[in-house]
Every structure is written in structure tokens, then in C-alpha cells.
N, C-alpha and C positions, 0 to 999 in steps of 0.2 A: 654221821657220815664222815666226819673228821677222824673218828676213831677207826673206821675201816681203811682210810687212806694210810694212817699210820701203821696199822697192822700189816698192810701189804708192803710198805717200805721196809719193815722189820724182817720179812721173811727172806730166807735164803733160797732163791729160785734157781733151779738148775738150768743153765743157759748153753748146754752142750747141744751141738747139731746131732740129728739122728744119723746113724750109719747109713752109708750108700746102700741102695737097694731096699731100704726099709718098706717103701710102699709096695714093691712087687711081693716081697715076703708076706706082708699083711694080707694082700690080696689072695695070695696062695693059700694061706691059713683060712681065710674066709671062704674060699672055694671048697676046701677040705671040709669045713664045718657044714657047708650047704650040701655036699655029697652025703654027709652023715645024717643030717637032721632036716633036710629039705627047707633050708633057709634061703631066701632069695639073696643071690650074690650081686654084689655091686661091681659093675664092669668099669674099668678105667676108661675115662673119655679119651678118644683119639685126638691127637694134636693135629690141627689143620693149620697150615702155613700158607699165606697168601702175601704177595708182594704189596707193601704199603705204597700208597701214591708217592710219598716223599722218596722212597727207595727207587721207584721207577724213575723219577726225575732226576735223582742224583746220578743214576746210570746214564741218562740222557746228557747231563752236564759233563760227565766224564768223557762220553763219546765226542761231545762238542770240542773239548780240549784236544782229543786225538785228531780231530779233523783240522783244527787249527795248526797243529804240528806238521800234519801230513800235507798241508797246503803249500809248503814251501818246496816240496818235491815235484809239483805239478808243472809241466812244460807245454803240454799240448793245447791248442786253441780249438780244436775240432771236437772236443768232448762235449757231449750233451746230457750226460746223466752221471749222478754221483758214483755209480759202480765203475764207470770209466775214468774217474779222476784219480783215485788211489785205492789201494787195498783197504785202508782204514775206512774210507768213506763208503766202499762197497759193503763193508761189515755193518757200517751205520744204517745204510739204506736197507740192508737184509733185515736188521734188528727191527727197524720201524715197520717195514712191510709185514713182517711176520706178526708183530704185535697188533698192527691194524687188522690183519686177516683174522686173528684170534678174537679180538673184541667184536669185530663184525659178526663172526659166527655165533658168539654169546649172544649178541643183540638179536639175531635171527632165531635163535632158539627160544627167546622170550616173546616172540611175536604171537599176539592174540588179537581177537577182535577189538579189545579195549586199548591195546597199544599199537595197533596197526598204523594210525595216523602218526604217532611219534616216531615210529620206525621209518615211515615213508619220508617224513620231514628230514630225519637224520641222514638217510641215504641221499636225498636231494642236496643237502649241505655237503656231504662228502663228495658228490659229483662236481659241485662248484669248486671245491678245493682241488679236485683232481684236474680241472680245467686250468686253474691257476697254477698248478705244479707243471703242466705241460707248457705254459707260457715261460715259467721260470727255467725250464729245460732249454727252450729256444734262446732265452737270454744268455744262458751259460754258454751255449755253443756260439752265439754272436759275439759275445764280449770276451771270449776266452775264459780262462779261470778268473773268476771274480769272487772274492770272499764274501761280499755282500749278497751276491745270488745264492751261493752255498748256504749261507746262514739263513736266507729266506726260504730255501728249500727244506731245511731242517725244521724251521718253524711251521712250515706247512704240514710237515709230517706230525709234529707236536699238536697242532691245532686239531688234526684228524683224531688223534688218540684222545685228546681232551674231550672232543665232541662225542666220541663213542662212550667214554667213561661217564659223562654227564647224562647221556641218554639212559644208560644202565642204572644210574642212580635214580633217575626219575621212574623207570619201571619198577625198581625195588621199592620205593616209596609207595607207588601205586598198589603194588602187591600187598604191602604192609597195611595200607588203609582198607583194602578190599577184605582183608582177614578180620578186621575189627568187627565185633557184633554191632548190629543195628541198634541205634538208640531208641527207646520208647518214650514218646512224649505223652505226658498226661494232660 
């Protein structure tokens, strides 16, 4: 074993990077060989990108900073929704609303007899959060612009998104368990 390690240490290995486009040229040559000799070609795997949860929350944190900056410009006490407070808060509300709609649509796509109860419970909790949001809107109108109320409204949106993501994780776990073969007990 020690001889092998010494032999590898003595070798002069080529550490140059492959030229750009090497993979695509290789795949083209492989495809040409396939066309000539009926060899099964290897297709490159498509790259799928999805937003990581930490990235989503960093966007939320950035939006929260914008909200804090825009709060200084608010003068009206009759506003009852984030979209009426400032343009930045309107964008924030639109972002959260669209994200929630998207997540809810994803959840509804996954509805099956096995997940029906989970989906119903999630929707019930979403309704409770919506009722809380309506109370916050009234508090915002009654108290004038209050940073604490705006922060609570944003936390309400975040709680909804987190609730939907958690429900989707449970459904994905259930689907993974369902695909496992049954165990045979001897």
C-alpha cells in the first residue's frame, strides 16, 4: 500500500482544465458514432433550477429593508392595506400574494384521496391567517401608519408561505413513502 502511495506522489499528473465546450463536442462525437454504429447515445441531463428556501427568505429580508426605508415617506392615516402605503410595500404585497397563489396552486395539484385531509387542514389554517390579516388591516387604518402593524402583516404573509411549503414537504414525503416497495415479513 505504501508503495502505491509513493508511486502516485512521484507521477507528473496533467492538471490542465479541459477546453470550453469539451462536453458538447464529446456528446456530438458520441451521437455521430451512434448514427453510424447504432450505439445508444447518452443525452445530457437538463439542468433544473429552483429557488432554494434560503434564497426566498433572503429576498423577503431585502424586501423588509425596503419597507423600512419607504416607511419614512408615509403620511396618510387612512390607508388600510400595504399597497396603499407606498410603492415598495405594494411590490412587497404583490410578491407575497403571487407566491402564495403559486404555492396554493401547487398544493391543489397534489390533492389526492390520501392527502385530502392535509390539504383541507392547510386551507383552514390559511383562512385563519387571512382573518388575522383583515384585523391587521383594520389596525393599520385605525392607528395610522404603524411600523409594528406593517411588520405583523409581513409576518402573516411569511407564515402563509411557510405553511404552504411545509404542507408540500409533507406531501412529497408521503409520495416518497408510497413509492417504496412493501416489506415482506417472514
